[in-house]
N, C-alpha and C positions, 0 to 999 in steps of 0.2 A: 874471469869464469871460474878459475879453480877455488877462488874463496868463495864464490858462490855455492859451489858444490859442496864445499866443505863444509859451509854454514848449514846446508840443508839436511845434512847427513850428519851432524855431530851430535844433534839432540840436547845440547848443553846452553849454547849461545842464541839468546834472542835476538836475531836482527832481520827486520824483515826482508822476505826474498824481493829484490826490485824486480819487477815485470814491465812490459811495455804499457803505455798509458793507450786506452781505448775510449774513444767519445761515445757514449750512448746517449743520443740526443744533446742535450747541452750539459749531462752532469757524465764527467770522467771517471773513469776506475782505473787501478792499477798504478803503477808508478809510485810516487810518494802522497797519492790522496787517500782519503779516510776507507776505511772496509766500508762498503755499500750494503745497504739493506735492501731486499725486497721480498715480495709475496705473490699470491697467485689467486686471480679470481675462481671462484665456484660455482658461477652464475653461467646461465648460457649464453654464450657470444653471440648468439643473434638477437638476444634481448637488451637491445639497446640501454634503455631506461634503467634497467636491475644492473647491468654490468657498469656504467658509469657511476651510479651510486655506490655500489661495493669498491670501485677504484678511489673514490673518494674519499671512503673511510681508512682505505689503507694508505692512501697519501696522508690524511689526517694522523694516523697513527705513527707516522715517520718514515714509510719506505721511501727510498730513493728511485725504484724500479717496479713494475708491476706488469705481471705476465698473464696471459690470456690463452687459454686453449684454442686452437684453430683447426678443426677437422676437416672443413669443407670449402671448396672455394666460396661458397655464399658467406660463409664466418668470415674468411678473409676480405671479401671486399665489405663487409660491415665493419671492418676495423675503423675505416675512413669515416664513418658515421659516429661512432665511438670517440674517435680522436676528436672530430669536430665539435662535439658536443662538450668534452672536455674543457677543450680551448675556450668554447664561447662562456664558458662558467670559471674561467681563470685557472685553470689546472693545466701545468704544463709538465707533468711527471712521464718521464719517458715510458713507452709502451713495448711490451715485447711479446711477438706471437710463439705459441709454443706447436711446432708443426712435427708430424709423424707419417711416415709413409710417401707421401706424394710431394713431388719437388715443384710442381705448378702451384700448389698453395701455398709454398714457401716463398716462390718468387711473388706471388700477387700479394702477400702480406707485406712482403719488404719495401713496397711501394708507399705504404701507410703508416708503419711505426720505426721505431728507432733501433729495434734488435730482433731478430729471428733467432730461435731455438730449434736445430735438428738434432736427431738421433743417429749417429753413423750406422748404428745397429739394424735400423730399419727405412734409411735414406733411399730411395727407390728399392723398395724390399726384395724384389724379384732380382735383381741384378746383384745386389750386395751378398744375398744369399747363394746365388749361384757362384760366385766368385768372379763375375764378369765384371773386373774391377776397373778396366777402362772405359766401361760405358757409363760407371759409376762416377770415375774421373770427369768425365766430359758433361755427364748432367749437373755435377757439383759445381764444375768450372761456370756453367750457364749462371747458377743462382749468385755466385762471388761476382760474374759480370754485373748482374741486377743489384746487389748490395752496394757496389762502388758506385753505380750511376745515381743511386738514392742516399746514398751517406749512410747506408743503415749498417750496424754492427750483426755480428754472428757469434751464437754460442753453438759450440759442438758439446753436445751433451751425451755423454757414454753413460749408459745404467748399466749394472752389474747383471741384472736379469735379462736384459735384450740386447745381447750380443749378437752379430750376424751368425747364421749357421757356419760360414767361412770360417770366421774367428774362432768359434766354440771347437769346429772339428782339429783345428792348428793348437789352440792354446789353452781350451776349456773355459770353464766359469771363473775366471782368476784375474787378480790384479794384472798379471802380465797380458792378459788377453784383452782388458779393459785398457791398457797402455798402447798395445799395437793398434786397437781400432781407433784410439785418438790421434796416434801420430801418423796415419795414413793419411788423414784429413788434413792435418796441420801441414804436411809437406805440400800437399795438393794448394794450400794457401800460400804457402812459401813459395811456389813454382809460379803462383799466379800474382804474384806480389800484391796480395792480400792480407792485411794485419790488425784490420778491426775484428779481433777474434779473442773469444772469451772461452777457456775450457772447463767443463764439469764431468768429475768422475763421482759417482753416486752409487752408493748401496744401502740397503737397510741393516747391514751387517757392518758395526762400526770398526771392526777391524780390517774388512776389506777396504771399506771407504778410505780408512788413512792410509794403509798400503798402497793401494791404488793411485792415491795423491801424491805420495812420496815418491812413488815409482815415476810417476809421470814428470814431476820436476827434474828427478835425474836426467830423464831422456830430454827434455826440454833444453836443459842447461848443456847438455852433451851435444846437441845439434843448434843450439844458440837460438831457439825457438823459444823465449821465456814470455808467454802470454799469461794476462791475469786469469786467475783461477777462483771459480764459483764454488763455493762450499756447502753442502748439504746432504742430512741423512736421509733417504727418501722413506715414505712410509714410516716416520719414525713413532705414529700413534698420538694418543692424546694424553691430557692429565700429566701427572707426576713422569710415568714412563717416557712420553713423548719429548719432556724436557731434558731429564737426564741422558736419553740417547743422543739427542741434537748436542747438548753442553760435551759430550763425552767425544764424540766424533769431531764436530766442528773446531773444539776448543782445544783439541790435542793438536792439530795442525797449526790453529791459530798461535798457540804457546809458542810455536815454531818458526812463527813470521811468515806461514805460508796461507794464502787466501786472501782476495782484494773485494770480495762480495759473498753474502751468505743468505741461505733463505731456511728458516726452520719450518719443517713441514708437519704441522699438527692437524689432527683430524679435529679442526674447531674452525670457527670463522675465521678467514684469512688475516683480519686486521688483528687479532690476538697473537699472530705469530710475529708481528714486528717488534714488540716491547722485549718480547724472549730474545729476540736475535740481537738485540741493542744491548741488552744487559751481558749476552756472553761476550759479544765484541769489547765492550769498556772493560769487561774483567781480563778477559784472555789476553789482551794486547796493553794493558796499564802495567807491564813488566818492567822492573828497574833493569838497567843495563848490568848484566850477571859478571859477576867478579870470582865466578867459579874456576878452579883450576881445569886447564883444558886438557884434552887427549889427544894423541896422534890418531887414533884410531878407537871407534866404537867397539865393545865386545859382543855386539848384537847384529842381527841382519835387520835393518828397520823395514824390510819389505816382504819378511817373513815371519810369522809369530813362533816364537819356541818358548816355552815358560822357562825361566831362569831356574837350572838344577839346584834344589837345596836338599838336605838332609833333614828328615822329619823330627822335630823336635815337641815331645808332646803332642799337642793336635795339631801343629802349626808345620807348613813345610812340605817338602817331599812331594807324593802324588796326592795329598789331601788337598780339597779345595780352598782357595783363600777363607780366611775366618772374619769375622765380624764382632767388634769389641765394642763395650760401652762402658761409660764412667758410672759409677754407682752414683745414685741420687738424680740420674737423669730418668729415671722409670722406674716403676712399681713392674719388673719385668714378668713377675708371676701372671699378671693380668693381661699379658700382650702373648696374641697367636704366634707371632713370630719372636724367637728368642736369640738375643746374642749367644756367641759360643765362649765367651768369657767376661768378666767385670774388671774393671780397673778400679780398684777401692782403696781406701785409707785404714780401714779395720776388717778384721775376720767377722764373718757374719754371726749373728748372736745364734746361740742353740736353738737348733731347729730352724734357721735362717733358710734362706734361698738355696737352691740345689746346684747354683753355676761355680765352676772354679773361678778364683778371685787371683787378680794380680796385685800383690800386696807389698808396699815399701819392706826391704829387707829385713831392717830390726822388728817390725811388726810380724814378719812372716815367721821368724826364727822362733817368737815366743807364742805362735798361732797352735792351738790343739788341732790335730789332722793336718799338719802343715803339706803332707805329701798330696794332699787334694789341690792346692793352690801352689802359686807361683810366686817368686821373690822379684822387685823390681829394683833396679839399682839406677839413680837418676843420672849417670853418665858414665862413658868409658871409664874416666878418670874415677869416678866414685868405685865402680866394679875393680879396677887395678889396685886402688890403695886399699880395699877392702881385702885382699889377700884371699880371696874365693875362690876355690876350684870346686864347683859343685857339681855333683852326680845327678843333681835335680836338675830340669830346664827352668831357666831365669831369663829374665827380660831386662834389656839395659836400652835405657832412654838415651837419645843421641840426636845428634845433627849435624851436617856438613862441616861445621867448624872442627869436630873431632876427627875428621877423615884420616889425618895423619897417625891417628892410634890405632887405626883398625889392624895394623899388621900384628899388633901386639896380642890379638885375639886368636891368632890363626889355630893354636891348639885348644881353642875352647869350645868344645862340642856340644854344650848344652844351652847356648845362648840364641835369644831371639833378639832381634833389635827392633826398637820401637821408636821409629824415626819421624823426628818433627821437622817442621819448616821454619826458617827464621828469615826469609827474604820474601819479597814480592814476585818472585818466581820459584814457587814451590816445587815445580814438576822438574825443573832443570837441576835443582840443588839434590833433590832425592834422587834423581837418576844418577848423577854425579858420584854419590855416596854409594849406591848400589854397583855404579863399575868399577868403583876403587875395591870392592869386596871381590869383585869378580877378577880384577887385576892380581890380587893377592891368592886368589885360588880359594877363598874363604866361601863356604857354601851355607852359611847360616841364614836362616828366613828372615824377612823385613815384614813389618806391619808398619803402614802409613800412618801417621798421628795428626790430623788436621784439627786447628782451633779456630771458631770464628766467633763474632759477636753481630749476629744479624736477628733482627726483629721480625722478618718475614720469610716463610718457608720456602716461596720459591726462589727467592735470591740466595739462600743458604743450598739450594738444591743445585743451581747453575753453578754458583762459584767452587763448591766442592767437586762436582763432576770435570769442570774444567782443571781443577788443580790434581785430583785423585787419579782420574780416567786416564790419563796418558801411561802412567807404569803399569796399569793393569791391561792397556792394550799392548804394551810390549811385553808382559810377561813377566814383568821386575818386582813385583810385590805378591806377598803371601797373606795379607790381611788389611784390616782397614778399621780405625777409629775415628769417629768425628765427634768433636766436641761444639757446643755453642752456648755462648752467654747470650740469651734472649728468649723471646717469647715464642719458641719452637717445640713442639710438643716432643715427648720421648719416643714416641711412636712414629713419628715423622724421621727422629735421628735414625731410628733403627731400619726403617723403610727406604732411606736415602742410600744407607751403608749396603745394603742387601741388592738396592736398585743399581747402583754404581758396577757392582759385581757382576750383574745379568746384563745390563747394557753394554758391558766390557766383554762379556761372553766368557767370563771367568767362573762364575758360579750361578747355575740355573736354582731359584728357588720358588718359582711360580710360573704360571703360564705366560708365554711372551706372546704378544700380540702386535702384529705388523700392519697397521693401517696407513691407508694413504689419506691425503688432506682433502681430496675430492678435487672437483674441476667441473668445466662445462660438460665435460664427457660422461658424468656422475648422473645416473637416473634414477636413483633411489636416494632416501635419506641417510647418506653414509654416517653421519655423526651419531644420530639416533641408533641406527643398527650396530655400530661400533661398541656403544654403550650398553646394548641389550645382550651381546655376545659376551662383553666382559662379565657382566654381571652373571651370565648363564655358565659361564665355562672359565671363570676366574680361578677355580678350585684344581684345574687339571695341572699340576705341576709338571713342568717339564715339557708340555708341548708348545708348539707354535703354531699358531692360527692367524691366518692372513684375512683380513678383510679390505677389499680392493674395489674402488670404483667403477672401473671398466676393462674392458681386455686389453687395452693399448699397451699399458706397463704392468697391468696386475700380474698376469701368470708368469712374467719374468721377475718383476721385483719381489714376488714371494717365493723367490728361488729355493730358500733352504725351510719353507714354512711346512709343517706335517699336513696341514687342512688348509683349504682356501675358499672364501667366499667371495665372488666375483661377478660385479654387474655385467649382465650380457645383453641389456636391451631395456628399454621402458618396464619397469615393474618386474623384470626377469633376473635371475640368479644362477649362476653355474657353480657347482661344488667341485672342487678339486681335493686329490690327495696326492701328495708329493710329485706336484706340477701336472699329475694326469687328470682329465677330465672324468669324473665320475657320474654326475647327473647334471644335466643342461637345462635352461630355461624353466626352472622352477619359480612357481608365483611368490612374489617377495613375501606376502603375508606368511607362507608356509615355509620359507628356506631355513630361518633359524633352527626349527624342530628337526628340518630335513639334517641340517648338519650335526644336530645332536644324536640322530639316527646312525648316520654315517661312522662318527666317531665310535658309536657302540659296536657298531658292526664289526668295525676292525679291531676291537678288543683294547680300545685306549681310554674308554670312559670308566670313571668311578665316580661312587656318590662324595659328598662333600664331608662327611664324617668317616669315611673309610681312612 
């Protein structure tokens, strides 16, 4: 058990956390089994035909399990019809019922499906909020008995934004509170000798999601309750943003061997989630055995974000936001709306050339007119040491983990910025180890991550780069990012990817952040179309966080740190929020987007696109 605990907390060695095996129908998870994939229907669960057809598409896309919203007893009973029709057509994919609030619904659903998901933040909501936990224990025990009788598994699904009032009052809306909520219910499972349990710790905030899962693993190991983990970033959104955010949150944990099943939550057709999930799993788990020198203890707290303190060097490090670099030739940057902070270049600019500072090979820099505007590049620490340079001007040193033993020789070099490359198939671990070596030596020089790929498709590049670079930004260990790619991916995509990784890891906000759920049977308006309209209308409001949520079950909670919220409150009705407070209720759907614009204007947060 001590080895397991060290493994989960060293952030260097990728060795998968060994969890209990749990049977979900005929498909097991945990233990030595592959990371399982799942999605969730967005049809009305009472519409048997539509739900069955969507489940078939999800199964065909490669999902191992599929979940359905189950709001009422009538829907719970209809699960039998859905399952029966699937079986008659040869589909045996295990089904999961998603239940909130009502324990009777969970017990009814348990008789028909292979797994039931409950949220400890609202399970028997009156009792859990009032602190009547003995009543909750009794009610939950009845569900466990029902699950045992029908060989049905359970997911304890904790959501960052929907903790019970009792937990919130004691711990706040924090990873610690999420962990406390999960552990209360896991201890009841242990006391009732029920172990067909899966746990999830979800948030739309990637940092919170990672920290909560790490903390839960720590507590489960401490109490010898090591159940499989379901990973997901809630309300990740659509398009590039949803994919980058999901890959960073899920990929960070998979990189470290945590996670037994995943769901990528996109505001798109549910079957489109599955290939994205599969690609994240393929990349984040295909890591070679790490041969990186180990540490007795890591120099950071993996449960609490703190950016690594560095001294500002030029425009990098210190209190400055992380920078985004591009390699010259990847773009005509003057034609792009978003600009990189610097260019990695082979030569000085032509007279009258672009205005961006360049990082040039040292010898080229020495012979460059106006060199003070640019920066010299050394191709290794050894190159820098052999050059005998002691520059008063900021300089960049290209290096990797193989030169880690040389970093102590740079302790008195106060103008260096490391351009840190990866040389193995586990870049997050080796780059973390290099940064930890700097911290061990008390070297506070900034670090820019430099990743190279050969991808022909933008989505594959997006997912791989997010899995590789995201973990270091989640832990505050990097001060910038440079992504290169040899392949048919446009320069605008490369630049947006770099900034997107910083935004999704909460390291640098460069545009509006949209938090939108994938929709489910509770959604009673066209969520995907509405999310697109809001993005088009408000995508220029840099720095604002706007949530588009399908319903009031998870909506107000999961948009916990959004500035404004657009939440379905009934058929064709929308409620608008500001900072989690209701401002306007039951607005007709056709008017709601413009009402949201007026609300943002009223509070002084609106600006025109050309401002």
